[in-house]
PDB file of N, CA, C and O in Angstrom:
ATOM      1  N   MET A   1       0.843  -1.191   0.000  1.00  0.00           N
ATOM      2  CA  MET A   1       0.000   0.000   0.000  1.00  0.00           C
ATOM      3  C   MET A   1       0.880   1.243   0.000  1.00  0.00           C
ATOM      4  O   MET A   1       0.835   2.052   0.926  1.00  0.00           O
ATOM      5  N   ALA A   2       1.659   1.376  -1.027  1.00  0.00           N
ATOM      6  CA  ALA A   2       2.623   2.459  -1.069  1.00  0.00           C
ATOM      7  C   ALA A   2       2.100   3.696  -1.783  1.00  0.00           C
ATOM      8  O   ALA A   2       2.204   4.802  -1.252  1.00  0.00           O
ATOM      9  N   LYS A   3       1.544   3.531  -2.967  1.00  0.00           N
ATOM     10  CA  LYS A   3       1.182   4.674  -3.792  1.00  0.00           C
ATOM     11  C   LYS A   3      -0.325   4.911  -3.710  1.00  0.00           C
ATOM     12  O   LYS A   3      -1.107   4.144  -4.273  1.00  0.00           O
ATOM     13  N   VAL A   4      -0.732   5.966  -3.014  1.00  0.00           N
ATOM     14  CA  VAL A   4      -2.168   6.210  -2.869  1.00  0.00           C
ATOM     15  C   VAL A   4      -2.606   7.577  -3.374  1.00  0.00           C
ATOM     16  O   VAL A   4      -3.804   7.849  -3.454  1.00  0.00           O
ATOM     17  N   MET A   5      -1.650   8.447  -3.717  1.00  0.00           N
ATOM     18  CA  MET A   5      -2.018   9.765  -4.202  1.00  0.00           C
ATOM     19  C   MET A   5      -1.225  10.107  -5.455  1.00  0.00           C
ATOM     20  O   MET A   5      -0.062   9.730  -5.594  1.00  0.00           O
ATOM     21  N   VAL A   6      -1.873  10.824  -6.361  1.00  0.00           N
ATOM     22  CA  VAL A   6      -1.226  11.273  -7.594  1.00  0.00           C
ATOM     23  C   VAL A   6      -1.633  12.722  -7.854  1.00  0.00           C
ATOM     24  O   VAL A   6      -2.617  13.207  -7.297  1.00  0.00           O
ATOM     25  N   ILE A   7      -0.881  13.398  -8.692  1.00  0.00           N
ATOM     26  CA  ILE A   7      -1.245  14.753  -9.109  1.00  0.00           C
ATOM     27  C   ILE A   7      -1.750  14.666 -10.545  1.00  0.00           C
ATOM     28  O   ILE A   7      -1.040  14.212 -11.441  1.00  0.00           O
ATOM     29  N   VAL A   8      -2.994  15.112 -10.747  1.00  0.00           N
ATOM     30  CA  VAL A   8      -3.622  15.103 -12.064  1.00  0.00           C
ATOM     31  C   VAL A   8      -4.087  16.518 -12.367  1.00  0.00           C
ATOM     32  O   VAL A   8      -4.881  17.096 -11.625  1.00  0.00           O
ATOM     33  N   LYS A   9      -3.588  17.066 -13.461  1.00  0.00           N
ATOM     34  CA  LYS A   9      -3.959  18.425 -13.868  1.00  0.00           C
ATOM     35  C   LYS A   9      -3.775  19.416 -12.723  1.00  0.00           C
ATOM     36  O   LYS A   9      -4.612  20.293 -12.508  1.00  0.00           O
ATOM     37  N   GLY A  10      -2.679  19.270 -11.996  1.00  0.00           N
ATOM     38  CA  GLY A  10      -2.348  20.190 -10.923  1.00  0.00           C
ATOM     39  C   GLY A  10      -3.107  19.963  -9.626  1.00  0.00           C
ATOM     40  O   GLY A  10      -2.947  20.738  -8.682  1.00  0.00           O
ATOM     41  N   LYS A  11      -3.930  18.921  -9.552  1.00  0.00           N
ATOM     42  CA  LYS A  11      -4.702  18.640  -8.335  1.00  0.00           C
ATOM     43  C   LYS A  11      -4.259  17.310  -7.736  1.00  0.00           C
ATOM     44  O   LYS A  11      -4.018  16.339  -8.453  1.00  0.00           O
ATOM     45  N   LEU A  12      -4.159  17.284  -6.425  1.00  0.00           N
ATOM     46  CA  LEU A  12      -3.815  16.058  -5.709  1.00  0.00           C
ATOM     47  C   LEU A  12      -5.053  15.172  -5.641  1.00  0.00           C
ATOM     48  O   LEU A  12      -6.108  15.603  -5.176  1.00  0.00           O
ATOM     49  N   MET A  13      -4.919  13.929  -6.109  1.00  0.00           N
ATOM     50  CA  MET A  13      -6.054  13.010  -6.124  1.00  0.00           C
ATOM     51  C   MET A  13      -5.634  11.655  -5.581  1.00  0.00           C
ATOM     52  O   MET A  13      -4.465  11.277  -5.656  1.00  0.00           O
ATOM     53  N   LEU A  14      -6.592  10.936  -5.039  1.00  0.00           N
ATOM     54  CA  LEU A  14      -6.344   9.563  -4.614  1.00  0.00           C
ATOM     55  C   LEU A  14      -6.254   8.685  -5.864  1.00  0.00           C
ATOM     56  O   LEU A  14      -7.037   8.845  -6.801  1.00  0.00           O
ATOM     57  N   ASP A  15      -5.307   7.770  -5.869  1.00  0.00           N
ATOM     58  CA  ASP A  15      -5.109   6.871  -6.998  1.00  0.00           C
ATOM     59  C   ASP A  15      -5.958   5.621  -6.815  1.00  0.00           C
ATOM     60  O   ASP A  15      -5.838   4.940  -5.796  1.00  0.00           O
ATOM     61  N   TYR A  16      -6.812   5.311  -7.780  1.00  0.00           N
ATOM     62  CA  TYR A  16      -7.627   4.106  -7.699  1.00  0.00           C
ATOM     63  C   TYR A  16      -6.965   2.921  -8.395  1.00  0.00           C
ATOM     64  O   TYR A  16      -7.225   1.772  -8.038  1.00  0.00           O
ATOM     65  N   ALA A  17      -6.115   3.187  -9.381  1.00  0.00           N
ATOM     66  CA  ALA A  17      -5.564   2.124 -10.214  1.00  0.00           C
ATOM     67  C   ALA A  17      -4.579   1.231  -9.448  1.00  0.00           C
ATOM     68  O   ALA A  17      -4.627   0.008  -9.572  1.00  0.00           O
ATOM     69  N   TYR A  18      -3.694   1.836  -8.664  1.00  0.00           N
ATOM     70  CA  TYR A  18      -2.696   1.039  -7.953  1.00  0.00           C
ATOM     71  C   TYR A  18      -3.342   0.079  -6.949  1.00  0.00           C
ATOM     72  O   TYR A  18      -3.004  -1.105  -6.942  1.00  0.00           O
ATOM     73  N   PRO A  19      -4.264   0.556  -6.100  1.00  0.00           N
ATOM     74  CA  PRO A  19      -4.915  -0.404  -5.199  1.00  0.00           C
ATOM     75  C   PRO A  19      -5.695  -1.485  -5.951  1.00  0.00           C
ATOM     76  O   PRO A  19      -5.784  -2.624  -5.492  1.00  0.00           O
ATOM     77  N   CYS A  20      -6.254  -1.126  -7.097  1.00  0.00           N
ATOM     78  CA  CYS A  20      -6.978  -2.105  -7.909  1.00  0.00           C
ATOM     79  C   CYS A  20      -6.035  -3.221  -8.360  1.00  0.00           C
ATOM     80  O   CYS A  20      -6.361  -4.403  -8.252  1.00  0.00           O
ATOM     81  N   MET A  21      -4.872  -2.835  -8.863  1.00  0.00           N
ATOM     82  CA  MET A  21      -3.899  -3.831  -9.315  1.00  0.00           C
ATOM     83  C   MET A  21      -3.366  -4.669  -8.155  1.00  0.00           C
ATOM     84  O   MET A  21      -3.132  -5.869  -8.305  1.00  0.00           O
ATOM     85  N   MET A  22      -3.175  -4.033  -6.999  1.00  0.00           N
ATOM     86  CA  MET A  22      -2.677  -4.775  -5.840  1.00  0.00           C
ATOM     87  C   MET A  22      -3.737  -5.759  -5.310  1.00  0.00           C
ATOM     88  O   MET A  22      -3.401  -6.854  -4.860  1.00  0.00           O
ATOM     89  N   ALA A  23      -5.002  -5.363  -5.368  1.00  0.00           N
ATOM     90  CA  ALA A  23      -6.082  -6.269  -4.962  1.00  0.00           C
ATOM     91  C   ALA A  23      -6.143  -7.464  -5.913  1.00  0.00           C
ATOM     92  O   ALA A  23      -6.314  -8.605  -5.484  1.00  0.00           O
ATOM     93  N   GLU A  24      -6.001  -7.187  -7.192  1.00  0.00           N
ATOM     94  CA  GLU A  24      -6.012  -8.259  -8.184  1.00  0.00           C
ATOM     95  C   GLU A  24      -4.851  -9.231  -7.938  1.00  0.00           C
ATOM     96  O   GLU A  24      -5.030 -10.448  -8.001  1.00  0.00           O
ATOM     97  N   LYS A  25      -3.678  -8.692  -7.662  1.00  0.00           N
ATOM     98  CA  LYS A  25      -2.507  -9.523  -7.383  1.00  0.00           C
ATOM     99  C   LYS A  25      -2.728 -10.363  -6.123  1.00  0.00           C
ATOM    100  O   LYS A  25      -2.379 -11.543  -6.087  1.00  0.00           O
ATOM    101  N   ALA A  26      -3.309  -9.748  -5.095  1.00  0.00           N
ATOM    102  CA  ALA A  26      -3.561 -10.464  -3.850  1.00  0.00           C
ATOM    103  C   ALA A  26      -4.565 -11.600  -4.060  1.00  0.00           C
ATOM    104  O   ALA A  26      -4.412 -12.676  -3.481  1.00  0.00           O
ATOM    105  N   LEU A  27      -5.585 -11.368  -4.879  1.00  0.00           N
ATOM    106  CA  LEU A  27      -6.554 -12.418  -5.168  1.00  0.00           C
ATOM    107  C   LEU A  27      -5.907 -13.562  -5.933  1.00  0.00           C
ATOM    108  O   LEU A  27      -6.208 -14.730  -5.689  1.00  0.00           O
ATOM    109  N   LYS A  28      -5.025 -13.228  -6.850  1.00  0.00           N
ATOM    110  CA  LYS A  28      -4.286 -14.258  -7.586  1.00  0.00           C
ATOM    111  C   LYS A  28      -3.435 -15.081  -6.627  1.00  0.00           C
ATOM    112  O   LYS A  28      -3.390 -16.308  -6.719  1.00  0.00           O
ATOM    113  N   ASN A  29      -2.762 -14.395  -5.705  1.00  0.00           N
ATOM    114  CA  ASN A  29      -1.946 -15.087  -4.705  1.00  0.00           C
ATOM    115  C   ASN A  29      -2.816 -15.968  -3.805  1.00  0.00           C
ATOM    116  O   ASN A  29      -2.418 -17.077  -3.449  1.00  0.00           O
ATOM    117  N   ALA A  30      -3.985 -15.483  -3.444  1.00  0.00           N
ATOM    118  CA  ALA A  30      -4.892 -16.269  -2.607  1.00  0.00           C
ATOM    119  C   ALA A  30      -5.307 -17.537  -3.348  1.00  0.00           C
ATOM    120  O   ALA A  30      -5.343 -18.617  -2.759  1.00  0.00           O
ATOM    121  N   HIS A  31      -5.617 -17.411  -4.624  1.00  0.00           N
ATOM    122  CA  HIS A  31      -6.012 -18.562  -5.436  1.00  0.00           C
ATOM    123  C   HIS A  31      -4.875 -19.579  -5.521  1.00  0.00           C
ATOM    124  O   HIS A  31      -5.092 -20.780  -5.356  1.00  0.00           O
ATOM    125  N   GLU A  32      -3.670 -19.092  -5.778  1.00  0.00           N
ATOM    126  CA  GLU A  32      -2.518 -19.990  -5.857  1.00  0.00           C
ATOM    127  C   GLU A  32      -2.264 -20.681  -4.515  1.00  0.00           C
ATOM    128  O   GLU A  32      -1.919 -21.862  -4.477  1.00  0.00           O
ATOM    129  N   SER A  33      -2.434 -19.948  -3.426  1.00  0.00           N
ATOM    130  CA  SER A  33      -2.249 -20.537  -2.099  1.00  0.00           C
ATOM    131  C   SER A  33      -3.299 -21.614  -1.835  1.00  0.00           C
ATOM    132  O   SER A  33      -2.994 -22.648  -1.239  1.00  0.00           O
ATOM    133  N   MET A  34      -4.519 -21.377  -2.272  1.00  0.00           N
ATOM    134  CA  MET A  34      -5.566 -22.385  -2.103  1.00  0.00           C
ATOM    135  C   MET A  34      -5.240 -23.645  -2.897  1.00  0.00           C
ATOM    136  O   MET A  34      -5.439 -24.758  -2.410  1.00  0.00           O
ATOM    137  N   LEU A  35      -4.743 -23.472  -4.111  1.00  0.00           N
ATOM    138  CA  LEU A  35      -4.369 -24.636  -4.918  1.00  0.00           C
ATOM    139  C   LEU A  35      -3.262 -25.443  -4.243  1.00  0.00           C
ATOM    140  O   LEU A  35      -3.195 -26.664  -4.385  1.00  0.00           O
ATOM    141  N   ASN A  36      -2.395 -24.744  -3.505  1.00  0.00           N
ATOM    142  CA  ASN A  36      -1.308 -25.402  -2.770  1.00  0.00           C
ATOM    143  C   ASN A  36      -1.736 -25.836  -1.366  1.00  0.00           C
ATOM    144  O   ASN A  36      -0.932 -26.364  -0.598  1.00  0.00           O
ATOM    145  N   ARG A  37      -3.006 -25.610  -1.044  1.00  0.00           N
ATOM    146  CA  ARG A  37      -3.572 -25.952   0.268  1.00  0.00           C
ATOM    147  C   ARG A  37      -2.849 -25.249   1.414  1.00  0.00           C
ATOM    148  O   ARG A  37      -2.740 -25.784   2.518  1.00  0.00           O
ATOM    149  N   ASP A  38      -2.359 -24.047   1.136  1.00  0.00           N
ATOM    150  CA  ASP A  38      -1.734 -23.206   2.164  1.00  0.00           C
ATOM    151  C   ASP A  38      -2.786 -22.191   2.615  1.00  0.00           C
ATOM    152  O   ASP A  38      -2.802 -21.043   2.171  1.00  0.00           O
ATOM    153  N   PHE A  39      -3.648 -22.646   3.495  1.00  0.00           N
ATOM    154  CA  PHE A  39      -4.825 -21.871   3.877  1.00  0.00           C
ATOM    155  C   PHE A  39      -4.481 -20.585   4.624  1.00  0.00           C
ATOM    156  O   PHE A  39      -5.161 -19.574   4.454  1.00  0.00           O
ATOM    157  N   ASP A  40      -3.449 -20.613   5.435  1.00  0.00           N
ATOM    158  CA  ASP A  40      -3.049 -19.401   6.152  1.00  0.00           C
ATOM    159  C   ASP A  40      -2.577 -18.325   5.179  1.00  0.00           C
ATOM    160  O   ASP A  40      -2.938 -17.157   5.324  1.00  0.00           O
ATOM    161  N   ALA A  41      -1.783 -18.704   4.202  1.00  0.00           N
ATOM    162  CA  ALA A  41      -1.319 -17.739   3.195  1.00  0.00           C
ATOM    163  C   ALA A  41      -2.496 -17.227   2.370  1.00  0.00           C
ATOM    164  O   ALA A  41      -2.535 -16.053   2.001  1.00  0.00           O
ATOM    165  N   ALA A  42      -3.451 -18.102   2.083  1.00  0.00           N
ATOM    166  CA  ALA A  42      -4.637 -17.696   1.322  1.00  0.00           C
ATOM    167  C   ALA A  42      -5.447 -16.663   2.102  1.00  0.00           C
ATOM    168  O   ALA A  42      -5.918 -15.678   1.533  1.00  0.00           O
ATOM    169  N   MET A  43      -5.607 -16.891   3.407  1.00  0.00           N
ATOM    170  CA  MET A  43      -6.344 -15.936   4.241  1.00  0.00           C
ATOM    171  C   MET A  43      -5.632 -14.592   4.292  1.00  0.00           C
ATOM    172  O   MET A  43      -6.273 -13.543   4.219  1.00  0.00           O
ATOM    173  N   GLU A  44      -4.313 -14.620   4.417  1.00  0.00           N
ATOM    174  CA  GLU A  44      -3.550 -13.372   4.456  1.00  0.00           C
ATOM    175  C   GLU A  44      -3.697 -12.602   3.133  1.00  0.00           C
ATOM    176  O   GLU A  44      -3.889 -11.386   3.136  1.00  0.00           O
ATOM    177  N   SER A  45      -3.606 -13.308   2.024  1.00  0.00           N
ATOM    178  CA  SER A  45      -3.751 -12.655   0.722  1.00  0.00           C
ATOM    179  C   SER A  45      -5.159 -12.108   0.527  1.00  0.00           C
ATOM    180  O   SER A  45      -5.341 -11.033  -0.044  1.00  0.00           O
ATOM    181  N   ALA A  46      -6.151 -12.851   1.002  1.00  0.00           N
ATOM    182  CA  ALA A  46      -7.535 -12.375   0.897  1.00  0.00           C
ATOM    183  C   ALA A  46      -7.731 -11.098   1.717  1.00  0.00           C
ATOM    184  O   ALA A  46      -8.424 -10.180   1.280  1.00  0.00           O
ATOM    185  N   LEU A  47      -7.133 -11.042   2.882  1.00  0.00           N
ATOM    186  CA  LEU A  47      -7.229  -9.846   3.720  1.00  0.00           C
ATOM    187  C   LEU A  47      -6.561  -8.645   3.036  1.00  0.00           C
ATOM    188  O   LEU A  47      -7.075  -7.527   3.093  1.00  0.00           O
ATOM    189  N   ILE A  48      -5.438  -8.880   2.403  1.00  0.00           N
ATOM    190  CA  ILE A  48      -4.768  -7.812   1.654  1.00  0.00           C
ATOM    191  C   ILE A  48      -5.666  -7.324   0.518  1.00  0.00           C
ATOM    192  O   ILE A  48      -5.760  -6.123   0.268  1.00  0.00           O
ATOM    193  N   ALA A  49      -6.323  -8.256  -0.164  1.00  0.00           N
ATOM    194  CA  ALA A  49      -7.233  -7.885  -1.257  1.00  0.00           C
ATOM    195  C   ALA A  49      -8.368  -6.993  -0.748  1.00  0.00           C
ATOM    196  O   ALA A  49      -8.747  -6.026  -1.408  1.00  0.00           O
ATOM    197  N   VAL A  50      -8.898  -7.322   0.414  1.00  0.00           N
ATOM    198  CA  VAL A  50      -9.978  -6.513   1.000  1.00  0.00           C
ATOM    199  C   VAL A  50      -9.468  -5.114   1.339  1.00  0.00           C
ATOM    200  O   VAL A  50     -10.139  -4.123   1.053  1.00  0.00           O
ATOM    201  N   ALA A  51      -8.294  -5.031   1.943  1.00  0.00           N
ATOM    202  CA  ALA A  51      -7.732  -3.727   2.323  1.00  0.00           C
ATOM    203  C   ALA A  51      -7.467  -2.868   1.093  1.00  0.00           C
ATOM    204  O   ALA A  51      -7.778  -1.677   1.087  1.00  0.00           O
ATOM    205  N   GLU A  52      -6.897  -3.463   0.056  1.00  0.00           N
ATOM    206  CA  GLU A  52      -6.617  -2.711  -1.168  1.00  0.00           C
ATOM    207  C   GLU A  52      -7.917  -2.285  -1.849  1.00  0.00           C
ATOM    208  O   GLU A  52      -8.003  -1.187  -2.399  1.00  0.00           O
ATOM    209  N   SER A  53      -8.923  -3.151  -1.811  1.00  0.00           N
ATOM    210  CA  SER A  53     -10.222  -2.807  -2.395  1.00  0.00           C
ATOM    211  C   SER A  53     -10.859  -1.635  -1.657  1.00  0.00           C
ATOM    212  O   SER A  53     -11.506  -0.784  -2.268  1.00  0.00           O
ATOM    213  N   LYS A  54     -10.673  -1.596  -0.343  1.00  0.00           N
ATOM    214  CA  LYS A  54     -11.209  -0.479   0.443  1.00  0.00           C
ATOM    215  C   LYS A  54     -10.531   0.830   0.046  1.00  0.00           C
ATOM    216  O   LYS A  54     -11.194   1.860  -0.071  1.00  0.00           O
ATOM    217  N   LEU A  55      -9.205   0.796  -0.163  1.00  0.00           N
ATOM    218  CA  LEU A  55      -8.509   2.001  -0.637  1.00  0.00           C
ATOM    219  C   LEU A  55      -9.046   2.438  -1.992  1.00  0.00           C
ATOM    220  O   LEU A  55      -9.229   3.630  -2.240  1.00  0.00           O
ATOM    221  N   MET A  56      -9.294   1.474  -2.864  1.00  0.00           N
ATOM    222  CA  MET A  56      -9.840   1.791  -4.185  1.00  0.00           C
ATOM    223  C   MET A  56     -11.226   2.427  -4.067  1.00  0.00           C
ATOM    224  O   MET A  56     -11.532   3.386  -4.776  1.00  0.00           O
ATOM    225  N   MET A  57     -12.056   1.901  -3.179  1.00  0.00           N
ATOM    226  CA  MET A  57     -13.395   2.458  -2.988  1.00  0.00           C
ATOM    227  C   MET A  57     -13.337   3.895  -2.495  1.00  0.00           C
ATOM    228  O   MET A  57     -14.132   4.731  -2.925  1.00  0.00           O
ATOM    229  N   HIS A  58     -12.398   4.192  -1.592  1.00  0.00           N
ATOM    230  CA  HIS A  58     -12.238   5.572  -1.120  1.00  0.00           C
ATOM    231  C   HIS A  58     -11.812   6.487  -2.266  1.00  0.00           C
ATOM    232  O   HIS A  58     -12.286   7.618  -2.367  1.00  0.00           O
ATOM    233  N   ALA A  59     -10.929   6.005  -3.117  1.00  0.00           N
ATOM    234  CA  ALA A  59     -10.488   6.803  -4.257  1.00  0.00           C
ATOM    235  C   ALA A  59     -11.647   7.061  -5.215  1.00  0.00           C
ATOM    236  O   ALA A  59     -11.793   8.168  -5.733  1.00  0.00           O
ATOM    237  N   ILE A  60     -12.464   6.049  -5.449  1.00  0.00           N
ATOM    238  CA  ILE A  60     -13.621   6.214  -6.341  1.00  0.00           C
ATOM    239  C   ILE A  60     -14.590   7.235  -5.764  1.00  0.00           C
ATOM    240  O   ILE A  60     -15.091   8.096  -6.487  1.00  0.00           O
ATOM    241  N   ASN A  61     -14.855   7.144  -4.472  1.00  0.00           N
ATOM    242  CA  ASN A  61     -15.746   8.125  -3.831  1.00  0.00           C
ATOM    243  C   ASN A  61     -15.180   9.532  -3.919  1.00  0.00           C
ATOM    244  O   ASN A  61     -15.920  10.490  -4.143  1.00  0.00           O
ATOM    245  N   ASP A  62     -13.871   9.658  -3.742  1.00  0.00           N
ATOM    246  CA  ASP A  62     -13.223  10.961  -3.850  1.00  0.00           C
ATOM    247  C   ASP A  62     -13.381  11.521  -5.263  1.00  0.00           C
ATOM    248  O   ASP A  62     -13.688  12.700  -5.437  1.00  0.00           O
ATOM    249  N   MET A  63     -13.173  10.677  -6.264  1.00  0.00           N
ATOM    250  CA  MET A  63     -13.325  11.127  -7.657  1.00  0.00           C
ATOM    251  C   MET A  63     -14.773  11.520  -7.947  1.00  0.00           C
ATOM    252  O   MET A  63     -15.032  12.500  -8.645  1.00  0.00           O
ATOM    253  N   LYS A  64     -15.698  10.755  -7.411  1.00  0.00           N
ATOM    254  CA  LYS A  64     -17.128  11.050  -7.601  1.00  0.00           C
ATOM    255  C   LYS A  64     -17.493  12.398  -6.981  1.00  0.00           C
ATOM    256  O   LYS A  64     -18.209  13.197  -7.583  1.00  0.00           O
ATOM    257  N   ASP A  65     -16.988  12.639  -5.763  1.00  0.00           N
ATOM    258  CA  ASP A  65     -17.257  13.915  -5.091  1.00  0.00           C
ATOM    259  C   ASP A  65     -16.667  15.083  -5.840  1.00  0.00           C
ATOM    260  O   ASP A  65     -17.298  16.133  -5.960  1.00  0.00           O
ATOM    261  N   ARG A  66     -15.450  14.906  -6.351  1.00  0.00           N
ATOM    262  CA  ARG A  66     -14.800  15.981  -7.105  1.00  0.00           C
ATOM    263  C   ARG A  66     -15.519  16.254  -8.425  1.00  0.00           C
ATOM    264  O   ARG A  66     -15.570  17.391  -8.895  1.00  0.00           O
ATOM    265  N   ASP A  67     -16.067  15.204  -9.011  1.00  0.00           N
ATOM    266  CA  ASP A  67     -16.775  15.354 -10.281  1.00  0.00           C
ATOM    267  C   ASP A  67     -18.081  16.135 -10.106  1.00  0.00           C
ATOM    268  O   ASP A  67     -18.523  16.845 -11.010  1.00  0.00           O
ATOM    269  N   ARG A  68     -18.679  15.990  -8.937  1.00  0.00           N
ATOM    270  CA  ARG A  68     -19.920  16.722  -8.648  1.00  0.00           C
ATOM    271  C   ARG A  68     -19.675  18.219  -8.469  1.00  0.00           C
ATOM    272  O   ARG A  68     -20.549  19.053  -8.703  1.00  0.00           O
ATOM    273  N   GLY A  69     -18.433  18.524  -8.037  1.00  0.00           N
ATOM    274  CA  GLY A  69     -18.086  19.934  -7.886  1.00  0.00           C
ATOM    275  C   GLY A  69     -18.227  20.432  -6.543  1.00  0.00           C
ATOM    276  O   GLY A  69     -17.964  21.608  -6.290  1.00  0.00           O
TER     277      GLY A  69
END
């Protein structure tokens, strides 16, 4: 969860793309862990996916609010 803000057209904005990609990666890792029957690693990856998805949701809400003016 390193990159959460970007500057777009001179305005500081929350980045939705990076958390989206990290959530996708975490879900992939969770799936691979399940295939290997490493349930603890799968749970950890799933939790990371949820956290990254929450960051993405906050960024989307921020963009929506800014779009309304």
